[in-house]
C-alpha positions in Angstrom: 128.5 -108.2 121.6 124.8 -109.2 121.4 123.4 -112.3 122.9 122.2 -115.1 120.6 118.5 -115.5 121.2 118.0 -117.9 118.2 117.0 -121.2 119.7 115.1 -124.4 119.3 113.1 -125.7 122.3 112.2 -129.4 122.1 109.7 -131.0 124.5 109.7 -134.7 124.9 106.3 -136.2 125.6 105.7 -138.4 128.6 105.7 -142.1 127.8 106.1 -145.2 129.8 108.3 -146.9 127.3 111.9 -145.8 127.6 111.0 -143.4 130.3 114.3 -143.9 132.1 116.4 -143.4 129.0 117.6 -140.1 127.5 116.7 -139.2 124.0 119.7 -137.8 122.1 119.1 -134.8 119.8 121.2 -134.4 116.7 121.4 -131.0 115.0 123.0 -131.0 111.6 124.4 -134.5 112.2 126.1 -133.7 115.5 124.9 -134.6 119.0 123.6 -131.4 120.6 122.3 -132.8 123.8 119.8 -135.1 125.4 116.3 -134.9 126.8 114.8 -137.0 129.6 111.2 -138.2 129.7 108.5 -135.5 130.0 111.0 -132.5 129.9 112.2 -129.8 127.6 115.6 -128.6 126.5 116.6 -125.6 124.6 119.4 -125.5 122.0 121.1 -122.3 120.8 121.6 -122.4 117.1 122.7 -119.9 114.4 120.0 -118.5 112.2 119.4 -120.6 109.1 118.2 -124.1 108.1 118.9 -127.0 110.4 118.2 -130.7 110.3 117.2 -132.3 113.6 116.9 -135.9 114.5 116.0 -137.9 117.6 118.1 -140.9 118.6 118.1 -143.5 121.3 120.5 -146.4 121.0 119.7 -147.9 117.5 116.2 -146.3 117.3 115.9 -143.0 115.6 113.5 -140.9 113.6 113.5 -139.2 110.2 115.3 -135.9 109.9 113.2 -132.8 110.6 114.2 -129.6 108.8 113.6 -126.2 110.4 114.4 -122.7 109.2 115.2 -120.5 112.1 115.3 -116.7 111.7 117.5 -114.4 113.8 116.3 -114.1 117.4 113.4 -116.6 116.7 112.4 -119.4 119.0 111.1 -122.6 117.4 109.0 -125.0 119.6 109.1 -128.7 118.7 107.7 -131.8 120.2 109.5 -135.2 120.2 107.5 -138.3 120.6 107.5 -142.0 120.0 105.5 -143.4 117.1 104.9 -146.7 118.9 101.3 -145.9 119.9 99.7 -149.4 120.1 102.2 -151.1 122.4 100.1 -151.3 125.5 96.9 -152.6 123.9 98.9 -155.2 122.0 100.7 -156.1 125.3 97.3 -156.6 126.9 96.3 -159.0 124.1 99.6 -160.9 124.6 98.8 -161.3 128.2 95.3 -162.6 127.4 96.7 -165.1 124.9 99.3 -166.4 127.4 96.7 -166.5 130.2 94.2 -168.5 128.1 96.9 -171.0 127.1 97.9 -171.4 130.7 94.4 -171.8 132.1 93.4 -174.4 129.5 96.5 -176.5 130.2 95.8 -179.6 132.2 97.0 -183.2 132.3 93.5 -184.7 132.6 91.9 -183.1 129.6 93.1 -182.4 126.1 93.3 -178.8 124.9 90.4 -177.7 122.7 91.5 -176.5 119.2 90.0 -173.1 119.7 92.6 -172.4 122.4 95.4 -172.5 119.9 93.5 -170.2 117.6 92.8 -167.7 120.4 96.5 -167.8 121.4 97.6 -167.1 117.8 95.1 -164.3 117.3 96.1 -162.6 120.5 99.8 -163.1 120.5 100.6 -162.7 116.8 99.8 -159.0 116.4 102.2 -158.2 119.4 105.0 -160.2 117.8 104.6 -158.6 114.4 104.4 -155.1 116.0 107.6 -155.7 118.0 109.4 -157.2 115.1 108.5 -154.2 112.9 110.1 -151.7 115.3 113.1 -154.0 115.8 113.8 -154.1 112.0 112.0 -151.9 109.4 110.6 -149.3 111.8 113.7 -148.7 113.9 114.5 -145.5 111.9 110.9 -144.3 112.3 110.6 -144.9 116.0 110.6 -141.2 116.9 108.9 -138.2 115.4 109.7 -134.5 115.6 106.9 -132.0 114.9 106.0 -128.4 115.6 104.6 -127.9 119.0 101.5 -125.9 118.3 100.0 -126.4 121.8 103.0 -124.9 123.6 101.9 -122.1 125.8 104.9 -120.0 124.9 104.4 -120.4 121.1 102.9 -117.5 119.2 
């Protein structure tokens, strides 16, 4: 009996968001395993076409289809699509800080403070609401890992 060397190796990129949570990997609709932050896992699969998907609680990504030949190794990278979270979080902090500093009982608040608060806080709120609603099924992305040192 020969050993099955047909496998898919998925590397999860290192991110600060959700770093303590495991990312579930679905292969052909069935849970095949989980990957922790900044690590790799290999999944033995039969040769053929497979649909892969990342999942974490109610966040997921679109299905990624791969065609694996017999004794072939496919290298994939799983990453989050939420790229602008930290800059927007910084803007949120600026908006809250400006509102807090310009708050005092002896003076009235200038009108520009309200506008600065809205301009700095609103993008963060919209971004978070997007990933909580419409973007929750686009939160993760699987792609070929062309920079993997073991890939051809």
